[in-house]
C-alpha positions as a printed Julia matrix, in Angstrom:
449×3 Matrix{Float64}:
 42.13  -88.81  -26.93
 39.23  -91.21  -27.37
 39.12  -91.79  -23.6
 38.16  -88.15  -23.07
 35.14  -88.25  -25.38
 31.57  -89.05  -24.26
 30.61  -92.7   -24.64
 27.53  -91.86  -26.69
 29.66  -89.98  -29.22
 32.08  -92.9   -29.51
 29.14  -95.27  -29.98
 27.7   -93.03  -32.7
 31.04  -92.91  -34.55
 31.36  -96.7   -34.49
 27.87  -97.16  -35.91
 28.32  -94.62  -38.71
 29.12  -95.91  -42.19
 31.33  -92.84  -42.67
 34.23  -91.38  -40.65
 33.07  -89.01  -37.91
 35.54  -86.39  -36.7
 35.87  -84.15  -33.69
 37.37  -80.86  -34.87
 38.57  -77.54  -33.5
 38.57  -76.65  -29.82
 38.3   -80.18  -28.42
 41.38  -81.28  -30.36
 43.26  -78.11  -29.46
 42.41  -78.57  -25.77
 43.64  -82.17  -25.71
 46.92  -81.38  -27.45
 47.57  -78.38  -25.18
 46.47  -80.21  -22.02
 43.74  -77.64  -21.3
 40.47  -78.55  -19.64
 37.41  -76.3   -19.95
 34.76  -76.18  -17.24
 32.17  -77.09  -19.87
 33.14  -79.04  -22.95
 31.82  -78.08  -26.39
 31.99  -80.65  -29.15
 32.2   -79.68  -32.81
 31.91  -82.72  -35.04
 31.95  -83.1   -38.81
 31.88  -85.69  -41.57
 32.01  -85.94  -45.39
 28.25  -86.65  -45.67
 25.03  -84.69  -46.03
 23.15  -83.37  -43.04
 20.33  -85.8   -43.78
 22.66  -88.82  -43.69
 24.15  -87.68  -40.41
 20.75  -86.98  -38.82
 19.53  -90.44  -39.69
 22.58  -92.01  -38.03
 22.33  -89.77  -34.96
 18.64  -90.49  -34.44
 19.25  -94.22  -34.63
 21.66  -93.79  -31.74
 19.17  -91.83  -29.65
 20.51  -88.31  -30.2
 18.0   -85.47  -29.95
 18.04  -83.11  -32.93
 17.7   -79.51  -31.71
 18.16  -77.55  -34.91
 18.94  -78.03  -38.59
 20.42  -75.32  -40.81
 20.38  -76.69  -44.35
 22.16  -73.75  -45.98
 25.32  -74.38  -43.98
 24.88  -78.12  -43.42
 24.85  -77.57  -39.66
 22.97  -79.67  -37.11
 22.67  -78.94  -33.41
 22.0   -81.96  -31.23
 22.38  -83.32  -27.73
 22.63  -86.57  -25.84
 23.51  -87.59  -22.32
 23.75  -84.01  -21.09
 26.24  -83.02  -23.79
 25.6   -80.64  -26.67
 27.11  -81.07  -30.12
 27.29  -79.1   -33.35
 27.72  -81.09  -36.53
 28.74  -79.63  -39.87
 29.12  -81.22  -43.28
 32.51  -80.89  -44.95
 32.26  -77.75  -47.02
 34.11  -74.96  -48.77
 33.0   -71.33  -48.44
 33.27  -68.39  -50.82
 33.42  -64.89  -49.32
 33.24  -61.36  -50.57
 35.8   -59.19  -48.77
 34.41  -57.62  -45.63
 31.16  -59.61  -45.67
 30.89  -61.73  -42.54
 28.79  -64.54  -43.99
 29.89  -66.66  -46.97
 28.1   -65.78  -50.2
 28.41  -69.33  -51.53
 28.75  -72.7   -49.8
 29.98  -75.83  -51.57
 29.58  -79.2   -49.87
 32.49  -81.6   -50.36
 34.02  -84.84  -49.15
 37.54  -83.36  -49.17
 38.9   -82.77  -45.67
 41.57  -80.42  -47.03
 38.92  -78.09  -48.46
 37.01  -78.23  -45.19
 40.17  -77.32  -43.26
 40.96  -74.4   -45.55
 37.56  -72.78  -44.99
 38.29  -72.41  -41.26
 40.17  -69.55  -39.61
 43.33  -70.73  -37.84
 45.38  -73.89  -38.24
 45.02  -74.68  -34.53
 41.26  -74.92  -35.15
 41.68  -77.15  -38.22
 42.93  -80.26  -36.44
 40.61  -83.28  -36.72
 40.3   -86.49  -34.71
 38.86  -89.55  -36.41
 36.89  -91.1   -33.54
 36.61  -94.66  -34.9
 40.16  -94.79  -36.21
 41.5   -93.24  -33.01
 43.91  -90.89  -34.77
 44.46  -87.22  -35.49
 44.23  -85.83  -39.0
 46.13  -82.57  -39.48
 45.8   -81.34  -43.08
 47.39  -77.91  -42.54
 49.91  -78.33  -39.74
 47.88  -77.17  -36.77
 49.59  -79.58  -34.36
 53.09  -78.11  -34.98
 51.57  -74.65  -34.41
 50.12  -75.76  -31.08
 53.41  -77.29  -29.97
 55.19  -74.05  -30.96
 52.6   -71.97  -29.09
 51.55  -69.91  -32.12
 48.4   -69.08  -34.06
 48.65  -68.93  -37.83
 45.96  -68.73  -40.48
 44.76  -71.58  -42.7
 45.49  -69.49  -45.82
 47.35  -66.21  -46.41
 46.35  -64.01  -43.48
 45.24  -61.18  -45.79
 42.66  -63.53  -47.3
 41.5   -65.01  -43.98
 40.87  -61.68  -42.26
 39.52  -60.12  -45.46
 36.86  -62.82  -45.64
 35.5   -62.27  -42.14
 36.3   -59.35  -39.85
 35.04  -61.23  -36.8
 38.18  -63.36  -37.05
 40.11  -60.34  -35.74
 38.37  -60.64  -32.38
 38.44  -64.44  -32.51
 42.22  -64.17  -32.76
 42.3   -62.01  -29.63
 39.94  -64.35  -27.78
 41.78  -67.57  -28.64
 45.12  -65.97  -27.73
 43.62  -64.73  -24.45
 42.1   -68.06  -23.51
 44.99  -70.31  -24.49
 48.14  -68.22  -24.14
 49.03  -68.88  -27.79
 50.64  -65.98  -29.65
 49.83  -64.8   -33.19
 52.48  -65.65  -35.75
 54.17  -62.61  -37.32
 52.18  -62.66  -40.57
 48.96  -63.29  -38.66
 49.63  -60.3   -36.39
 50.67  -57.92  -39.15
 47.78  -58.68  -41.51
 45.27  -58.53  -38.68
 46.64  -55.08  -37.87
 46.31  -53.96  -41.5
 42.73  -55.23  -41.67
 41.58  -54.0   -38.25
 38.96  -51.7   -39.79
 37.01  -54.72  -41.06
 35.63  -55.23  -37.56
 33.32  -52.32  -38.41
 31.42  -54.65  -40.76
 30.43  -57.0   -37.93
 27.13  -56.6   -36.09
 27.35  -55.07  -32.59
 25.84  -58.18  -31.02
 28.62  -60.42  -32.38
 31.28  -57.91  -31.35
 29.86  -57.66  -27.84
 29.77  -61.45  -27.49
 33.45  -61.78  -28.48
 34.46  -58.83  -26.31
 32.69  -60.42  -23.35
 34.5   -63.7   -24.0
 37.82  -61.84  -24.04
 36.99  -60.13  -20.74
 36.37  -63.57  -19.22
 39.17  -65.37  -21.09
 40.96  -66.53  -17.94
 37.87  -68.49  -16.89
 37.98  -70.83  -19.9
 41.16  -72.77  -19.08
 42.55  -70.88  -16.1
 45.12  -68.91  -18.13
 46.04  -66.21  -15.6
 45.52  -62.64  -16.8
 44.26  -63.9   -20.15
 41.66  -61.14  -20.15
 44.44  -58.54  -20.01
 46.43  -60.21  -22.78
 43.41  -60.44  -25.09
 42.34  -56.85  -24.55
 45.91  -55.59  -24.96
 46.24  -57.54  -28.21
 43.01  -55.95  -29.48
 44.54  -52.55  -28.71
 47.87  -53.4   -30.36
 46.11  -54.6   -33.51
 43.98  -51.45  -33.62
 40.77  -53.48  -33.45
 39.83  -51.82  -30.15
 40.08  -48.41  -31.82
 37.01  -49.31  -33.86
 34.89  -51.07  -31.24
 35.77  -49.2   -28.02
 37.46  -45.93  -29.01
 36.44  -44.58  -25.59
 39.08  -46.92  -24.14
 41.91  -46.34  -26.61
 41.46  -42.56  -26.44
 43.63  -42.81  -23.33
 46.62  -44.15  -25.3
 49.69  -42.03  -24.48
 47.75  -39.78  -22.07
 50.01  -39.37  -19.04
 48.81  -39.16  -15.44
 50.21  -37.91  -12.14
 53.4   -39.9   -11.67
 53.13  -39.85   -7.88
 50.0   -42.03   -8.25
 50.31  -43.67  -11.65
 53.04  -45.64  -13.42
 51.05  -45.94  -16.66
 49.12  -43.85  -19.14
 45.32  -43.87  -19.08
 44.97  -46.74  -21.54
 47.47  -49.07  -19.89
 46.03  -48.25  -16.47
 42.58  -49.24  -17.72
 43.92  -52.5   -19.16
 45.62  -53.28  -15.86
 42.43  -52.5   -14.0
 40.84  -55.29  -16.06
 43.88  -57.46  -15.32
 43.42  -57.17  -11.56
 39.62  -57.2   -11.44
 37.13  -59.95  -10.66
 35.13  -61.3   -13.57
 31.87  -59.64  -12.59
 33.15  -56.06  -12.91
 35.42  -56.15  -15.96
 33.23  -54.02  -18.2
 33.3   -51.33  -15.51
 37.03  -51.85  -15.02
 37.67  -51.46  -18.74
 35.63  -48.24  -19.0
 36.07  -46.77  -15.51
 38.36  -43.99  -16.78
 36.63  -43.46  -20.13
 35.85  -39.91  -19.0
 39.48  -38.92  -18.53
 40.33  -38.19  -22.2
 37.14  -36.12  -22.58
 37.84  -34.13  -19.41
 41.5   -33.6   -20.31
 40.63  -32.31  -23.75
 37.75  -30.08  -22.66
 39.02  -28.73  -19.33
 42.72  -29.58  -19.15
 42.38  -31.91  -16.14
 40.64  -35.1   -15.03
 38.27  -33.51  -12.54
 34.77  -34.99  -12.69
 35.85  -37.79  -15.03
 33.73  -40.32  -13.15
 30.47  -38.56  -14.1
 31.57  -38.08  -17.7
 32.82  -41.64  -17.7
 29.39  -42.94  -16.74
 27.81  -41.0   -19.58
 30.42  -42.14  -22.11
 30.19  -45.77  -20.96
 26.42  -45.7   -21.39
 26.83  -44.48  -24.97
 29.49  -47.09  -25.73
 27.48  -49.97  -24.31
 24.35  -48.84  -26.14
 26.34  -48.91  -29.37
 27.5   -52.45  -28.56
 23.92  -53.52  -27.76
 24.89  -54.58  -24.25
 22.02  -55.78  -22.02
 20.31  -52.89  -20.24
 20.78  -54.35  -16.76
 24.53  -54.78  -17.28
 24.77  -51.27  -18.71
 22.99  -49.67  -15.75
 25.15  -51.48  -13.2
 28.34  -50.62  -15.1
 27.41  -46.93  -15.22
 26.65  -46.87  -11.48
 30.0   -48.45  -10.66
 31.87  -45.97  -12.86
 30.02  -43.02  -11.33
 31.0   -44.17   -7.83
 34.54  -45.41   -8.39
 36.18  -42.13   -7.24
 34.02  -41.71   -4.14
 36.17  -41.13   -1.03
 39.37  -41.57   -3.02
 41.16  -39.17   -0.65
 39.6   -40.8     2.46
 38.03  -37.46    3.4
 34.38  -38.59    3.44
 32.85  -38.66    6.93
 31.71  -42.04    8.19
 28.09  -40.89    8.16
 28.32  -40.19    4.42
 30.02  -43.5     3.71
 27.28  -45.3     5.64
 24.58  -43.65    3.56
 26.47  -44.47    0.38
 26.75  -48.12    1.39
 23.03  -48.45    2.13
 22.04  -46.57   -1.03
 24.22  -48.91   -3.09
 23.98  -52.12   -1.07
 23.15  -54.15   -4.2
 26.49  -53.29   -5.83
 28.6   -52.58   -2.75
 30.84  -55.63   -3.04
 31.38  -54.97   -6.74
 32.27  -51.38   -5.91
 34.86  -52.65   -3.44
 36.26  -54.89   -6.18
 36.49  -51.97   -8.6
 38.14  -49.69   -6.03
 40.71  -52.39   -5.31
 41.41  -53.12   -8.99
 41.76  -49.38   -9.71
 44.24  -49.04   -6.85
 46.27  -52.09   -7.89
 46.37  -50.93  -11.51
 48.12  -47.68  -10.61
 51.43  -49.29   -9.7
 50.76  -53.02   -9.68
 50.28  -52.78   -5.92
 48.33  -55.79   -4.64
 48.02  -54.55   -1.06
 44.58  -53.59    0.21
 43.43  -50.2    -1.06
 43.1   -47.67    1.8
 39.52  -46.8     0.83
 38.59  -50.49    0.66
 40.03  -51.06    4.14
 38.12  -48.08    5.51
 34.83  -49.12    3.92
 35.14  -52.75    5.06
 35.63  -51.62    8.65
 32.63  -49.3     8.46
 30.52  -52.02    6.88
 31.51  -54.44    9.63
 30.46  -51.95   12.31
 27.16  -51.41   10.54
 26.52  -55.14   10.63
 27.36  -55.33   14.33
 24.97  -52.43   14.97
 22.23  -54.22   12.99
 21.83  -51.38   10.53
 18.92  -52.11    8.14
 20.31  -52.34    4.62
 16.98  -52.87    2.84
 13.42  -51.62    3.2
 12.4   -55.1     4.3
 14.7   -54.74    7.34
 13.08  -51.39    8.25
 10.66  -51.84   11.19
  7.83  -49.89    9.61
  5.72  -50.41    6.51
  4.12  -48.05    4.06
  0.59  -48.79    5.25
  1.64  -47.86    8.78
  2.91  -44.5     7.57
 -0.38  -43.93    5.73
 -2.28  -44.71    8.95
 -0.08  -42.13   10.68
 -1.18  -39.45    8.2
  1.51  -39.66    5.52
  0.04  -39.37    1.98
  0.33  -42.66    0.07
  2.23  -41.07   -2.81
  4.98  -39.91   -0.41
  5.58  -43.18    1.43
  8.18  -44.53   -1.02
 10.38  -41.45   -0.79
 10.05  -41.26    2.98
 10.82  -44.94    3.54
 14.06  -44.54    1.58
 14.98  -41.45    3.62
 14.29  -43.39    6.81
 16.61  -46.14    5.62
 19.42  -43.62    5.13
 18.83  -42.13    8.6
 19.02  -45.6    10.13
 22.34  -46.1     8.36
 23.79  -43.38   10.6
 21.62  -43.88   13.72
 20.47  -47.51   13.74
 18.8   -47.05   17.14
 15.83  -45.31   15.48
 14.86  -48.52   13.69
 11.83  -48.92   15.96
  8.25  -48.47   14.82
  7.41  -45.48   17.01
 10.68  -43.67   16.35
 10.39  -44.3    12.61
  6.86  -42.93   12.43
  7.95  -39.82   14.34
 10.91  -39.39   11.99
  8.63  -39.94    8.99
  6.34  -37.09   10.1
  9.35  -34.82   10.48
 10.69  -35.76    7.04
  7.26  -35.17    5.48
  7.15  -31.64    6.85
 10.61  -31.0     5.42
  9.69  -32.15    1.91
């Protein structure tokens, strides 16, 4: 394994008067033969933070942050980032995410037992060139399972975030929870409620992008499905799990609302998976309140906004997700006239490709059909024609400016609205994208306002 480590880290280990270990993900990746796009290095040693910092600085490492309470040091060198931690043992109060007491130690067994899963408690002594496996993490990795470093009831009871970490690691690596690990996680699922929304959102996002870590195909689906099976999802995204067991038209759908949503995530590109996960969040509400799914896209947008606000999702991501959900049913029966589709494309040019991705994933998720969705085919053909006709897709491509409309007698406060209306008219009749024709059309539109 030493050949895979950065030279500056090897040099540091050789110059230390104490053993320096790589621990956790890097060891797991090497043993499993997995290669991340960007390597993260967690290192540790049975010394104080001050002793380690002194050694690191002598070797030219830049210290980026020191957290004395936990004995953690963030540092970098040669383009790589590292996180060092002193050997320690933690004491928790059930359901409280952070340890209430930290004890520093030189005992590697105690340090291993304060971690979450055995697969993350495998160490590599850099100078000695050998693995140290106090709890049997290597046999777990070779068996393809995840088990806890202590009785699972204790591990999950100490920190509810470990419930989502279990789902994420399983999703990224393809490892499966051992029976006790699965059962006790399920019993303790409610403890995720004690975790801050920001931490939950970060782990959920990592699950939704799990396949990107090591290339484990459909990892995002496996991780999200595991969160649903454990009941963890019921507490963090009940809008999703409300569709559990809710049947749909069998001539279109092979799965209930929940499984369809999970499969939409399975077949979707990484940049739309929040929208894919929540695209049918309005269906349970509509079914309960009106007995059918009509209008679920509008209700879904509203419900998704509430869910993402609760999870403290970034505003920009929330707004885009809501727009995609609101539009995902547009032209589902292929009845929309081309003129309307053209206007829709121009009005939503910034998210058009993502909307195509969502439409395709939604179609594929109905019956695991990977052929091109009829609506996607129709829209691509229309979009291609629009390009050939040189349709202006943005105001910058419109051959008139606001000051020119003002000079033509249009009040300044109306120019923004009128320019956008002109853009939509050009979507249907691109030939009017000439200065004189646009000014004439602008005067007409102004009279109609």
